C-alpha positions as CSV (number, residue, x, y, z in Angstrom):
1,M,-32.5,-46.5,82.0
2,N,-35.7,-44.6,81.0
3,P,-35.0,-42.6,77.5
4,Q,-38.0,-40.4,79.3
5,A,-36.2,-39.7,82.5
6,H,-34.7,-36.1,82.7
7,G,-32.0,-34.5,84.4
8,I,-29.4,-36.9,86.0
9,E,-32.2,-39.7,85.7
10,N,-30.7,-39.6,82.1
11,P,-26.7,-39.6,82.4
12,T,-26.5,-39.6,78.5
13,A,-29.0,-36.7,77.7
14,I,-27.6,-32.9,77.3
15,D,-30.3,-30.8,79.6
16,V,-29.6,-27.5,78.2
17,V,-26.8,-25.5,77.0
18,A,-27.3,-21.7,77.1
19,L,-25.4,-18.7,76.4
20,S,-24.8,-16.3,79.7
21,P,-26.5,-13.3,78.9
22,A,-23.8,-11.3,78.6
23,G,-23.0,-13.4,75.4
24,D,-19.4,-14.6,77.1
25,R,-19.7,-17.6,78.1
26,V,-21.4,-21.3,77.1
27,D,-23.7,-23.1,80.1
28,V,-24.0,-26.9,79.6
29,V,-26.4,-27.5,82.5
30,M,-27.6,-30.7,84.0
31,A,-30.6,-30.7,86.1
32,Q,-31.4,-32.1,89.4
33,A,-35.6,-31.5,90.1
34,S,-35.6,-34.3,93.1
35,E,-34.3,-34.5,96.4
36,W,-30.7,-35.2,97.1
37,D,-30.9,-38.3,99.2
38,G,-27.1,-38.8,99.7
39,S,-27.6,-42.3,97.8
40,D,-24.7,-43.9,96.2
41,R,-27.2,-44.3,93.1
42,L,-27.6,-41.0,92.8
43,L,-23.9,-40.0,93.2
44,L,-23.1,-43.1,90.2
45,L,-26.0,-41.0,87.9
46,L,-23.9,-37.5,88.3
47,Q,-20.6,-38.7,87.8
48,E,-21.9,-40.8,84.8
49,K,-23.6,-37.6,83.5
50,W,-20.3,-35.2,84.3
51,K,-18.3,-37.8,82.3
52,N,-20.8,-37.6,79.4
53,Y,-20.8,-33.8,79.9
54,L,-17.2,-33.5,80.0
55,A,-16.4,-35.4,76.6
56,F,-19.3,-33.0,75.2
57,A,-17.7,-30.0,75.4
58,A,-13.9,-30.8,76.0
59,D,-14.0,-32.9,72.8
60,G,-15.8,-30.7,70.4
61,Q,-18.9,-31.9,70.3
62,L,-20.2,-28.2,72.1
63,V,-18.7,-26.9,69.1
64,R,-20.2,-29.0,66.6
65,A,-23.6,-28.8,67.5
66,Y,-23.5,-25.0,68.3
67,P,-20.8,-23.9,66.1
68,E,-21.2,-19.7,66.9
69,V,-20.4,-20.7,70.4
70,A,-16.7,-21.3,69.2
71,G,-13.9,-19.8,71.5
72,L,-16.0,-19.1,74.1
73,P,-15.1,-20.5,77.3
74,W,-17.9,-22.9,79.0
75,R,-18.8,-24.2,81.9
76,L,-20.8,-27.5,83.1
77,V,-23.7,-26.0,86.1
78,L,-25.0,-29.1,88.0
79,S,-28.9,-26.9,89.1
80,C,-30.7,-28.1,91.8
81,Q,-33.7,-28.1,93.2
82,S,-32.5,-28.9,96.5
83,E,-29.4,-28.6,98.3
84,P,-27.0,-31.9,97.6
85,D,-25.8,-33.7,100.1
86,E,-21.9,-33.9,101.5
87,R,-20.7,-36.5,99.1
88,T,-22.3,-34.9,96.4
89,V,-20.8,-31.1,97.1
90,E,-17.3,-33.4,97.6
91,F,-17.4,-34.8,94.0
92,V,-18.2,-31.4,92.2
93,I,-15.4,-29.8,93.8
94,R,-12.9,-33.0,92.6
95,A,-14.7,-32.6,89.1
96,D,-14.5,-29.0,88.7
97,A,-10.4,-29.6,89.2
98,A,-10.5,-32.4,86.0
99,T,-13.1,-30.3,84.5
100,R,-10.5,-26.9,84.7
101,A,-7.2,-29.2,83.8
102,E,-9.9,-29.4,80.4
103,G,-10.4,-25.8,79.5
104,G,-13.7,-25.4,81.9
105,T,-15.2,-25.5,85.0
106,F,-17.8,-27.3,87.0
107,E,-20.1,-25.7,89.3
108,I,-23.6,-26.0,91.0
109,R,-26.6,-23.8,90.9
110,R,-28.3,-23.4,93.5
111,Q,-32.5,-23.0,92.5
112,W,-33.9,-23.7,96.1
113,I,-35.5,-20.9,98.1
114,T,-34.6,-20.7,102.0
115,N,-37.1,-18.6,104.2
């Protein structure tokens, strides 16, 4: 793994932790700036990143790092620059169910622009 890599290319790093504009939720955001190609490689990187994010949020690391967010609901967010492929979307749907079992949610935030 390249320590200079960003987003899902660096599955051990937490990319962004942000409070919602209303201050009523914590978003733990993972970035994907490159195009989704449907490859096993990107899907495996995403799975690893999600597992690390889930552990960070559900096991108390989030609150230890940011005590001011204690008691707020949390959401894992996959922020994409391009539309994810079908396998990625299917993974996020399954991972959301597992994330909900731990007290949070997992969703895709689409950042691309369509004409």
